[in-house]
VOBA-1610 file (N, C-alpha, C; in pm, whole numbers, padded with zeros to 5 digits, always signed):
BEGIN
Met+03313+00480-00257Met+03195+00569-00262Met+03142+00584-00128Gly+03142+00467-00033Gly+03103+00475+00099Gly+02950+00480+00112Asp+02887+00427+00227Asp+02755+00422+00254Asp+02717+00561+00318Ala+02628+00631+00257Ala+02586+00761+00310Ala+02451+00739+00374Ser+02411+00627+00418Ser+02280+00616+00489Ser+02286+00682+00623Ala+02185+00743+00674Ala+02188+00804+00786Ala+02160+00705+00905Thr+02198+00738+01027Thr+02163+00663+01151Thr+02025+00710+01191Ser+01958+00627+01280Ser+01835+00658+01322Ser+01823+00788+01389Ser+01926+00826+01468Ser+01913+00964+01545Ser+01934+01080+01438Asp+02025+01049+01331Asp+02041+01147+01222Asp+01906+01171+01151Arg+01837+01068+01121Arg+01702+01077+01060Arg+01596+01135+01143Asp+01603+01111+01279Asp+01512+01186+01365Asp+01538+01332+01361Gly+01668+01380+01367Gly+01698+01516+01343Gly+01648+01577+01233Val+01656+01507+01113Val+01605+01556+00985Val+01458+01570+00994Thr+01390+01471+01047Thr+01244+01481+01071Thr+01208+01606+01141Glu+01260+01614+01264Glu+01227+01734+01340Glu+01261+01863+01275Glu+01378+01875+01200Glu+01413+02000+01128Glu+01305+02022+01019Met+01270+01916+00950Met+01167+01930+00839Met+01037+01985+00892Leu+00998+01924+01001Leu+00873+01972+01056Leu+00878+02108+01112Ala+00987+02163+01168Ala+00998+02292+01212Ala+00999+02387+01092Cys+01069+02337+00981Cys+01072+02426+00854Cys+00935+02429+00796Val+00853+02328+00797Val+00714+02328+00746Val+00632+02431+00817Arg+00640+02424+00957Arg+00574+02532+01046Arg+00620+02666+01001Ala+00757+02691+00997Ala+00807+02819+00963Ala+00775+02871+00820Ser+00750+02774+00732Ser+00709+02815+00595Ser+00565+02857+00584Gly+00484+02836+00688Gly+00361+02878+00685Gly+00255+02766+00633Leu+00306+02634+00591Leu+00233+02541+00554Leu+00144+02490+00671Lys+00020+02451+00649Lys-00060+02408+00758Lys-00022+02268+00805Met-00018+02244+00935Met+00045+02123+00982Met-00083+02023+01011Thr-00117+01949+00916Thr-00222+01848+00918Thr-00163+01710+00959Pro-00242+01626+01015Pro-00187+01490+01038Pro-00133+01414+00930Gln-00206+01436+00812Gln-00154+01371+00693Gln-00023+01441+00650Arg-00005+01567+00648Arg+00117+01639+00613Arg+00234+01588+00714Met+00200+01582+00840Met+00299+01536+00939Met+00344+01401+00908Ala+00246+01312+00876Ala+00288+01167+00849Ala+00372+01170+00721Ile+00343+01235+00630Ile+00426+01234+00502Ile+00568+01287+00521Val+00578+01408+00607Val+00708+01453+00635Val+00782+01350+00714Arg+00731+01289+00803Arg+00800+01184+00898Arg+00850+01060+00815Glu+00758+01018+00718Glu+00797+00918+00628Glu+00904+00938+00537Leu+00900+01063+00478Leu+00997+01109+00382Leu+01138+01131+00448Ala+01127+01200+00558Ala+01259+01235+00625Ala+01322+01106+00681Gly+01255+01006+00707Gly+01323+00887+00768Gly+01362+00783+00659Asp+01346+00829+00534Asp+01369+00721+00428Asp+01485+00776+00332Pro+01601+00708+00345Pro+01719+00746+00252Pro+01713+00697+00118Thr+01599+00631+00076Thr+01590+00580-00069Thr+01530+00661-00164His+01490+00786-00125His+01432+00884-00216His+01310+00826-00270Pro+01195+00807-00192Pro+01078+00735-00236Pro+00996+00823-00337Thr+00913+00758-00411Thr+00821+00816-00505Thr+00692+00856-00421Ala+00607+00939-00480Ala+00481+00979-00416Ala+00391+00845-00404Gln+00394+00753-00493Gln+00319+00628-00483Gln+00374+00553-00376Glu+00501+00534-00352Glu+00553+00463-00258Glu+00526+00509-00114Leu+00532+00633-00103Leu+00482+00703+00028Leu+00335+00682+00054Phe+00261+00684-00057Phe+00117+00675-00045Phe+00071+00529+00005Glu+00145+00433-00054Glu+00115+00293-00024Glu+00162+00264+00124Arg+00273+00317+00166Arg+00318+00290+00300Arg+00227+00363+00408Leu+00178+00476+00378Leu+00094+00548+00474Leu-00056+00505+00472Arg-00099+00451+00369Arg-00243+00423+00352Arg-00301+00332+00463Pro-00227+00223+00513Pro-00287+00162+00632Pro-00310+00237+00743Ala-00223+00326+00784Ala-00247+00420+00898Ala-00345+00531+00873Leu-00347+00574+00744Leu-00441+00694+00702Leu-00521+00648+00590Pro-00619+00557+00598Pro-00697+00505+00489Pro-00780+00614+00416Thr-00808+00725+00473Thr-00896+00822+00405Thr-00804+00925+00327Met-00675+00908+00344Met-00584+01007+00264Met-00575+00957+00112Ser-00582+01061+00035Ser-00583+01034-00109Ser-00434+01038-00159Phe-00405+00983-00280Phe-00274+01003-00345Phe-00252+01146-00378Ala-00367+01217-00413Ala-00349+01361-00445Ala-00277+01444-00320Thr-00328+01404-00213Thr-00284+01469-00081Thr-00131+01449-00061Val-00086+01327-00092Val+00063+01296-00078Val+00134+01371-00190Tyr+00084+01364-00317Tyr+00157+01434-00424Tyr+00156+01584-00401Asn+00051+01647-00361Asn+00042+01782-00339Asn+00134+01830-00223Thr+00136+01752-00115Thr+00213+01782-00010Thr+00363+01777-00046Leu+00407+01676-00114Leu+00535+01671-00165Leu+00583+01785-00255Asp+00485+01819-00336Asp+00497+01936-00429Asp+00517+02059-00345Ala+00443+02083-00245Ala+00452+02199-00156Ala+00587+02198-00078Leu+00628+02079-00038Leu+00760+02080+00039Leu+00870+02120-00060Ala+00860+02068-00175Ala+00971+02091-00284Ala+00960+02250-00308Ala+00851+02310-00337Ala+00833+02450-00360Ala+00887+02535-00247Ala+00878+02478-00123Ala+00929+02552-00001Ala+01079+02517+00022Gly+01138+02446-00077Gly+01279+02417-00050Gly+01309+02316+00061Leu+01215+02238+00102Leu+01223+02131+00216Leu+01265+01999+00166Cys+01247+01982+00033Cys+01290+01853-00030Cys+01306+01884-00176Ala+01376+01783-00247Ala+01396+01795-00385Ala+01334+01696-00462Ser+01263+01722-00580Ser+01198+01642-00667Ser+01310+01597-00765Leu+01338+01461-00776Leu+01439+01425-00858Leu+01393+01326-00977Ser+01436+01352-01093Ser+01414+01260-01206Ser+01549+01189-01236Leu+01562+01072-01173Leu+01680+01001-01192Leu+01688+00886-01288Ala+01571+00847-01330Ala+01561+00740-01428Ala+01418+00763-01492Pro+01386+00681-01600Pro+01253+00686-01640Pro+01158+00646-01536Gly+01042+00704-01532Gly+00946+00666-01423Gly+00915+00798-01349Pro+00842+00769-01248Pro+00801+00897-01160Pro+00918+00960-01083Ser+00895+01086-01038Ser+00992+01165-00973Ser+01010+01101-00843Arg+01127+01113-00790Arg+01166+01060-00649Arg+01187+01193-00563Phe+01160+01175-00431Phe+01185+01295-00341Phe+01288+01269-00241Asp+01374+01373-00233Asp+01488+01365-00151Asp+01492+01481-00042Pro+01483+01420+00095Pro+01469+01520+00202Pro+01611+01582+00236Asn+01720+01538+00170Asn+01849+01586+00198Asn+01881+01700+00109Met+01877+01819+00173Met+01897+01948+00100Met+02042+01995+00096Arg+02134+01919+00160Arg+02277+01954+00155Arg+02326+01911+00019Pro+02435+01968-00027Pro+02498+01925-00152Pro+02543+01776-00140His+02497+01703-00249His+02534+01564-00263His+02509+01506-00390His+02541+01384-00422His+02517+01318-00551His+02442+01198-00523His+02416+01120-00628His+02325+01003-00604His+02384+00887-00681Ala+02365+00769-00614Ala+02403+00633-00680Ala+02267+00571-00702Val+02251+00525-00829Val+02129+00456-00873Val+02150+00309-00925Cys+02090+00214-00863Cys+02114+00082-00916Cys+02032+00053-01037Asp+02102+00006-01146Asp+02036-00017-01268Asp+01939-00138-01269Arg+01958-00215-01171Arg+01885-00340-01159Arg+01752-00329-01079Cys+01764-00264-00961Cys+01644-00260-00869Cys+01594-00113-00859Gly+01662-00025-00899Gly+01631+00116-00886Gly+01662+00178-00756Leu+01726+00115-00658Leu+01762+00168-00535Leu+01835+00298-00555Val+01810+00398-00479Val+01880+00524-00487Val+01948+00561-00346Arg+02070+00592-00345Arg+02137+00632-00225Arg+02211+00762-00247Asp+02228+00839-00134Asp+02314+00956-00145Asp+02459+00933-00142Val+02536+01007-00218Val+02687+01008-00221Val+02723+01142-00178Ala+02822+01136-00080Ala+02881+01269-00024Ala+02959+01333-00141Cys+02946+01471-00144Cys+03021+01546-00229Cys+03171+01564-00184Ala+03263+01583-00279Ala+03400+01608-00231Ala+03420+01746-00177Leu+03336+01841-00224Leu+03349+01983-00163Leu+03223+02017-00093Ser+03241+02092+00002Ser+03127+02153+00080Ser+03065+02267-00007Glu+02947+02311+00025Glu+02877+02412-00044Glu+02953+02542-00035Glu+03028+02559+00072Glu+03114+02685+00093Glu+03232+02671+00000Glu+03291+02555-00021Glu+03402+02542-00105Glu+03390+02542-00242Ala+03260+02504-00291Ala+03228+02495-00423Ala+03224+02641-00488Pro+03273+02653-00610Pro+03264+02782-00669Pro+03118+02830-00694Ala+03090+02961-00683Ala+02959+03006-00702Ala+02895+02981-00835Asn+02982+02999-00941Asn+02935+02965-01070Asn+03058+02898-01153Pro+03078+02767-01130Pro+03194+02703-01195Pro+03190+02718-01345Val+03306+02739-01399Val+03316+02747-01558Val+03353+02601-01596Thr+03273+02557-01695Thr+03301+02422-01741Thr+03312+02440-01893Glu+03396+02349-01949Glu+03397+02349-02095Glu+03269+02329-02166Gly+03241+02409-02258Gly+03106+02395-02333Gly+02990+02463-02272Asn+03018+02544-02158Asn+02924+02609-02084Asn+02854+02715-02180Pro+02711+02708-02201Pro+02653+02816-02285Pro+02678+02958-02245Pro+02713+03048-02339Pro+02746+03185-02288Pro+02631+03241-02209Gly+02671+03311-02097Gly+02567+03366-02008Gly+02483+03276-01921Phe+02509+03143-01931Phe+02438+03048-01855Phe+02486+03047-01717Gln+02404+03076-01621Gln+02458+03074-01485Gln+02421+02931-01417Ile+02528+02859-01365Ile+02492+02740-01313Ile+02444+02741-01168Arg+02331+02678-01149Arg+02280+02674-01010Arg+02333+02553-00926Ala+02359+02453-00985Ala+02404+02335-00916Ala+02469+02228-01013Val+02553+02157-00962Val+02629+02049-01035Val+02593+01914-00963Glu+02534+01820-01029Glu+02505+01700-00978Glu+02559+01588-01060Leu+02605+01478-00984Leu+02659+01362-01044Leu+02559+01240-01019Ile+02537+01154-01104Ile+02460+01039-01085Ile+02535+00922-01122Tyr+02586+00836-01022Tyr+02646+00723-01035Tyr+02552+00607-01070Arg+02573+00544-01173Arg+02489+00430-01221Arg+02564+00300-01212Gly+02498+00198-01174Gly+02565+00069-01160Gly+02477-00025-01081Leu+02533-00121-01005Leu+02462-00204-00928Leu+02490-00191-00788Cys+02384-00199-00692Cys+02395-00189-00556Cys+02467-00328-00511Ala+02514-00337-00386Ala+02582-00450-00344Ala+02502-00574-00351Glu+02359-00569-00313Glu+02276-00685-00316Glu+02255-00727-00467Cys+02235-00633-00564Cys+02212-00670-00698Cys+02343-00727-00762Ala+02455-00677-00728Ala+02591-00714-00776Ala+02596-00862-00741Gln+02571-00899-00613Gln+02582-01036-00561Gln+02492-01128-00642Gln+02356-01079-00660Gln+02260-01160-00724Gln+02314-01187-00875Ala+02368-01084-00937Ala+02407-01102-01076Ala+02521-01206-01088Ile+02604-01204-00985Ile+02709-01318-00987Ile+02646-01448-00960Glu+02544-01451-00874Glu+02477-01581-00847Glu+02380-01629-00961Gly+02355-01538-01048Gly+02248-01566-01157Gly+02112-01550-01110Val+02075-01477-01010Val+01942-01456-00962Val+01867-01356-01054Thr+01742-01379-01064Thr+01651-01283-01149Thr+01648-01163-01073Pro+01654-01035-01144Pro+01636-00915-01080Pro+01484-00883-01019Pro+01492-00809-00903Pro+01352-00774-00852Pro+01274-00699-00954Arg+01133-00706-00940Arg+01055-00628-01033Arg+01034-00485-00983Ser+01052-00456-00859Ser+01015-00327-00804Ser+01129-00276-00709Arg+01123-00145-00686Arg+01233-00082-00609Arg+01221-00128-00469Arg+01327-00120-00386Arg+01326-00165-00250Arg+01299-00050-00174Ser+01236-00072-00056Ser+01208+00034+00041Ser+01322+00061+00130Ala+01312+00152+00217Ala+01422+00193+00304Ala+01479+00071+00391Ser+01396-00026+00417Ser+01430-00146+00501Ser+01502-00246+00413Gly+01508-00219+00284Gly+01576-00305+00192Gly+01488-00428+00143Thr+01352-00419+00175Thr+01262-00517+00125Thr+01208-00462+00010Glu+01133-00541-00071Glu+01072-00504-00195Glu+00935-00438-00168Asn+00907-00345-00248Asn+00763-00287-00252Asn+00684-00368-00348Gly+00576-00410-00316Gly+00488-00510-00405Gly+00406-00432-00493
//
């Protein structure tokens, strides 16, 4: 499957690209919106709105959860990120808008990107699949790989109790 995590310079490029797209889409560039975009673009774990709010609250104590959620909603509506429902619970937000799949850890909830075998140009515009409803036009095909991340697989072997919350981009737990 391979590790699809981005390098720091790759993430910096994504951040600058997202900020440029926010400007081009006509969304107002507030300090809160810029902080949310920077945090989202630099995080390969597909954070929830709550996770982003908790990370940004120390630097922006007057920012509300509604501001974070509404900004993420506006970014998704502008096609600058995707809102994902990968498991029960809140939506997760993905800044990677290139075709890819996801790996989700059943134990800790960690989400990582998985590269597609085909590029967007190589994929058929409307693939025909068995059981496709008549007249249904497929917009995207997504795969979700479910299992255990490397850390949880090792903990399972060692008999360690699973963590209670998802891990952040740094691999530490969010309390």
